[in-house]
SEKE-523410 format. One record per residue (C-alpha): residue number from 0; x, y, z. Coordinates in nm, 4 decimals. Example, Ala and Ser with C-alpha at 12.3 -4.5 7.8 and 13.67 -1.06 7.14 Angstrom:
2
- 0,1.2300,-0.4500,0.7800
- 1,1.3670,-0.1060,0.7140
This chain:
256
- 0,0.3325,1.3454,2.0692
- 1,0.5313,1.6424,2.2024
- 2,0.7637,1.8173,1.9566
- 3,0.8554,2.1858,1.9017
- 4,0.9636,2.2480,2.2543
- 5,1.2826,2.4600,2.2979
- 6,1.3099,2.4420,1.9144
- 7,0.9779,2.6376,1.8946
- 8,1.1430,2.9568,2.0043
- 9,1.3457,2.9764,1.6902
- 10,1.0728,2.8354,1.4518
- 11,0.9878,3.1679,1.2774
- 12,1.3581,3.2428,1.2197
- 13,1.4185,2.8988,1.0649
- 14,1.1227,2.9464,0.8327
- 15,1.1401,3.3206,0.7704
- 16,1.1657,3.2515,0.3981
- 17,0.8428,3.0585,0.3820
- 18,0.5861,3.2355,0.1833
- 19,0.2811,3.2148,0.4206
- 20,0.0952,3.4704,0.2229
- 21,0.1271,3.2611,-0.1001
- 22,0.0026,2.9566,0.0801
- 23,-0.2908,3.1351,0.2316
- 24,-0.3820,3.2623,-0.1208
- 25,-0.3706,2.9057,-0.2368
- 26,-0.6085,2.7915,0.0304
- 27,-0.8393,3.0902,-0.0472
- 28,-0.8668,2.9900,-0.4035
- 29,-0.9924,2.6534,-0.3175
- 30,-1.2478,2.8007,-0.0736
- 31,-1.3677,3.0350,-0.3378
- 32,-1.3953,2.7438,-0.5894
- 33,-1.5647,2.4813,-0.3721
- 34,-1.7364,2.6797,-0.0884
- 35,-1.7443,3.0502,-0.1560
- 36,-1.9687,3.1306,0.1322
- 37,-1.7027,3.0244,0.3837
- 38,-1.6553,3.2641,0.6807
- 39,-1.5095,3.0581,0.9608
- 40,-1.1972,2.8377,0.9484
- 41,-1.0492,2.6045,1.2045
- 42,-0.6741,2.5494,1.1759
- 43,-0.5546,2.2262,1.3440
- 44,-0.1892,2.2451,1.4463
- 45,-0.1599,2.6253,1.3665
- 46,0.2013,2.6605,1.4805
- 47,0.2932,3.0215,1.5348
- 48,-0.0188,3.1440,1.3535
- 49,0.1327,3.2754,1.0314
- 50,-0.1117,3.1153,0.7948
- 51,-0.3981,3.2350,1.0246
- 52,-0.2859,3.5923,1.0254
- 53,-0.2858,3.6114,0.6419
- 54,-0.6235,3.4313,0.6166
- 55,-0.7653,3.6758,0.8739
- 56,-0.6484,3.9671,0.6702
- 57,-0.8305,3.8159,0.3724
- 58,-1.1537,3.8412,0.5657
- 59,-1.1956,3.4979,0.7327
- 60,-1.2649,3.4438,1.1012
- 61,-0.9920,3.2010,1.2129
- 62,-0.9477,2.9765,1.5174
- 63,-0.6185,2.8084,1.5626
- 64,-0.5341,2.5155,1.7882
- 65,-0.1709,2.4448,1.8867
- 66,-0.0178,2.1878,2.1259
- 67,0.3209,2.3501,2.1919
- 68,0.3078,2.6095,2.4608
- 69,0.5838,2.8218,2.2996
- 70,0.4252,2.8187,1.9558
- 71,0.0723,2.8971,2.0987
- 72,0.2250,3.1895,2.2858
- 73,0.3973,3.3024,1.9641
- 74,0.0626,3.2865,1.7793
- 75,-0.1220,3.4948,2.0425
- 76,0.1529,3.7565,2.0349
- 77,0.1404,3.7721,1.6588
- 78,-0.2268,3.8514,1.6751
- 79,-0.1708,4.1225,1.9386
- 80,0.1201,4.2744,1.7448
- 81,-0.0831,4.3043,1.4338
- 82,-0.3792,4.4616,1.6068
- 83,-0.6346,4.2069,1.4894
- 84,-0.9772,4.3128,1.6182
- 85,-1.3424,4.1904,1.6171
- 86,-1.2340,3.8443,1.7431
- 87,-1.1451,3.7389,1.3877
- 88,-0.8269,3.5653,1.4962
- 89,-0.8085,3.3539,1.8112
- 90,-0.6086,3.0633,1.9445
- 91,-0.6471,2.7769,2.1767
- 92,-0.3778,2.5573,2.3331
- 93,-0.4799,2.1969,2.2933
- 94,-0.4319,1.8546,2.1389
- 95,-0.5916,1.8407,1.7943
- 96,-0.6714,1.4754,1.8526
- 97,-0.8855,1.5571,2.1576
- 98,-1.0000,1.9185,2.1548
- 99,-1.3773,2.0012,2.1599
- 100,-1.4701,2.3625,2.0943
- 101,-1.8426,2.3200,2.0902
- 102,-1.8577,2.5030,1.7550
- 103,-1.8809,2.4051,1.3814
- 104,-1.6836,2.5770,1.1063
- 105,-1.7202,2.6201,0.7323
- 106,-1.3734,2.4866,0.6727
- 107,-1.0936,2.3084,0.8532
- 108,-0.7286,2.3289,0.7521
- 109,-0.4206,2.1524,0.8736
- 110,-0.0997,2.2699,0.7045
- 111,0.2772,2.2172,0.7008
- 112,0.2512,1.8450,0.7314
- 113,0.0748,1.8378,1.0673
- 114,-0.1139,1.5181,0.9494
- 115,0.2231,1.3443,0.9134
- 116,0.2843,1.3835,1.2827
- 117,-0.0085,1.1441,1.3536
- 118,0.2097,0.8427,1.3426
- 119,-0.0383,0.5714,1.4562
- 120,-0.3658,0.4721,1.2961
- 121,-0.5344,0.5700,1.6217
- 122,-0.3768,0.9152,1.6170
- 123,-0.4750,0.9738,1.2500
- 124,-0.8368,0.8647,1.3172
- 125,-0.8675,1.0849,1.6176
- 126,-0.7715,1.3949,1.4109
- 127,-1.0320,1.2988,1.1600
- 128,-1.2912,1.2665,1.4414
- 129,-1.1895,1.6172,1.5528
- 130,-1.2482,1.7433,1.1977
- 131,-1.5855,1.5649,1.1816
- 132,-1.6977,1.7217,1.5117
- 133,-1.6058,2.0693,1.4035
- 134,-1.7024,2.0751,1.0286
- 135,-2.0419,2.1857,0.9025
- 136,-2.2236,1.9637,0.6535
- 137,-2.0895,2.0613,0.3113
- 138,-1.7814,2.2147,0.4695
- 139,-1.4243,2.1619,0.3485
- 140,-1.1334,1.9928,0.5143
- 141,-0.8004,2.0840,0.3432
- 142,-0.4491,1.9483,0.4406
- 143,-0.1102,1.8809,0.2898
- 144,0.0902,1.5672,0.3515
- 145,0.4075,1.3751,0.2672
- 146,0.3346,1.1464,-0.0137
- 147,0.4749,0.7910,0.0422
- 148,0.5757,0.6931,-0.3113
- 149,0.8007,0.9991,-0.3454
- 150,0.9494,0.9604,0.0085
- 151,1.0516,0.6062,-0.0892
- 152,1.1718,0.6985,-0.4368
- 153,1.3541,1.0248,-0.3408
- 154,1.4682,0.9494,0.0096
- 155,1.5432,1.2344,0.2510
- 156,1.9054,1.3238,0.2866
- 157,2.1222,1.4969,0.5420
- 158,2.0915,1.8771,0.5188
- 159,2.2238,2.1766,0.6895
- 160,2.0299,2.5087,0.7197
- 161,2.1837,2.8323,0.8341
- 162,1.9527,3.1421,0.9203
- 163,2.0222,3.4610,1.0948
- 164,1.8783,3.7868,1.2058
- 165,2.0291,4.0837,1.3870
- 166,2.0719,3.8991,1.7173
- 167,2.0826,3.5320,1.6354
- 168,2.2439,3.2759,1.3999
- 169,2.0944,2.9277,1.3819
- 170,2.2489,2.6189,1.2234
- 171,2.0156,2.3261,1.1906
- 172,2.1599,1.9874,1.1014
- 173,1.8947,1.7485,0.9793
- 174,1.9719,1.3722,0.9881
- 175,1.6890,1.1616,0.8598
- 176,1.6240,0.7865,0.9067
- 177,1.3565,0.5877,0.7320
- 178,1.1702,0.2970,0.8915
- 179,1.0156,0.1493,0.5898
- 180,0.8226,-0.1230,0.7620
- 181,0.6420,0.1451,0.9647
- 182,0.5877,0.4057,0.6902
- 183,0.7933,0.6410,0.9194
- 184,1.0626,0.8996,0.8705
- 185,1.2671,0.9812,1.1869
- 186,1.3916,1.3358,1.1558
- 187,1.6714,1.4165,1.3954
- 188,1.7350,1.7906,1.4355
- 189,2.0580,1.9093,1.5894
- 190,2.0410,2.2852,1.6356
- 191,2.3092,2.5333,1.7206
- 192,2.1940,2.8741,1.8321
- 193,2.4510,3.1519,1.8547
- 194,2.3954,3.4897,2.0179
- 195,2.5751,3.7194,1.7693
- 196,2.6573,3.9707,2.0401
- 197,2.7933,3.7443,2.3163
- 198,2.8949,3.4657,2.0739
- 199,2.7527,3.2144,2.3241
- 200,2.6072,2.8941,2.1601
- 201,2.3153,2.6892,2.2766
- 202,2.2675,2.3312,2.1489
- 203,1.9292,2.1773,2.1062
- 204,1.8169,1.8394,1.9903
- 205,1.4691,1.7243,1.8752
- 206,1.3366,1.4150,1.7095
- 207,1.0370,1.4454,1.4844
- 208,0.8527,1.1306,1.3787
- 209,0.6805,1.1714,1.0536
- 210,0.4474,0.9103,0.8919
- 211,0.4403,0.9333,0.5181
- 212,0.1010,0.8394,0.3604
- 213,-0.0405,0.6649,0.0650
- 214,-0.3616,0.7290,-0.1195
- 215,-0.5407,0.3989,-0.0498
- 216,-0.5025,0.4326,0.3247
- 217,-0.6238,0.7945,0.3114
- 218,-0.9228,0.6957,0.0892
- 219,-1.0160,0.4436,0.3481
- 220,-1.0271,0.7029,0.6237
- 221,-1.2259,0.9435,0.4092
- 222,-1.4870,0.6757,0.3469
- 223,-1.5040,0.5887,0.7129
- 224,-1.5742,0.9544,0.8133
- 225,-1.8028,1.0337,0.5125
- 226,-1.5687,1.2783,0.3620
- 227,-1.5721,1.3136,-0.0218
- 228,-1.2379,1.3667,-0.1871
- 229,-1.3030,1.6437,-0.4346
- 230,-0.9332,1.7335,-0.5136
- 231,-0.5881,1.5798,-0.4664
- 232,-0.2779,1.7008,-0.6332
- 233,0.0760,1.8360,-0.5591
- 234,0.0809,2.1127,-0.3043
- 235,0.1018,2.4619,-0.4630
- 236,0.1510,2.3371,-0.8203
- 237,-0.1625,2.1339,-0.8952
- 238,0.0456,1.8734,-1.0755
- 239,-0.0576,1.5078,-1.0593
- 240,0.0950,1.3146,-0.7683
- 241,0.3905,1.0929,-0.8621
- 242,0.6953,0.9268,-0.7137
- 243,0.8635,1.2712,-0.7517
- 244,0.5903,1.4519,-0.5489
- 245,0.6950,1.4793,-0.1909
- 246,0.4099,1.7102,-0.0937
- 247,0.0446,1.6231,-0.1595
- 248,-0.2640,1.8327,-0.1006
- 249,-0.6258,1.7268,-0.0568
- 250,-0.9666,1.8966,-0.0375
- 251,-1.2461,1.6938,0.1192
- 252,-1.6069,1.7875,0.1504
- 253,-1.8110,1.6808,0.4541
- 254,-2.1074,1.4734,0.3280
- 255,-2.3066,1.4521,0.6601
């Protein structure tokens, strides 16, 4: 499962309008509600570390794990650039299905649809095994996910995204394909990166395989790993899930 390779270099520009602070606030509210004594958080699939930076500023000790070399490096640089001290923000390069940190945390998070990149049952269960190994009894596991009924009802369409900064202009062409018998969305990204000074254009291609999920299969996994579902709703809004809700969000409590 290797994605975000050359594409990773331009990730923060593509998502520069994403409100990471708002999302970190959202996570913080659930922590305060369900486990207010939380101090340590493990972020599985942390990307370039933007959520982690905001959570660190809010007073949590954050450990991020990221598989992509470029995104891991960006996360480390982000921490250095913002002068984070006291070891409250650190990152490891590793596979979230296999990593062992020999430490337990008050909470584990996995955001921006990282769970949907676990396209086989084995991959998905391995991530939950990682969560279980690293989560204290009574700790919280929070993640967002693509909700299957909505993906099938409101199918993904071709899109074009254009973003730019002082030196770079990026055009990303998204071409989706659904494999309904596999609960899979194949997201083809064709990216054109233009240097705004030299006008040179670099073309990149990446294929992201995303598994959309249904509540019964998730509940089966929760039960297998003794994780209690204490909250499930639409990500950021709190509305009930429906066939119009692409993005779900779940809070689990570790029972053992």
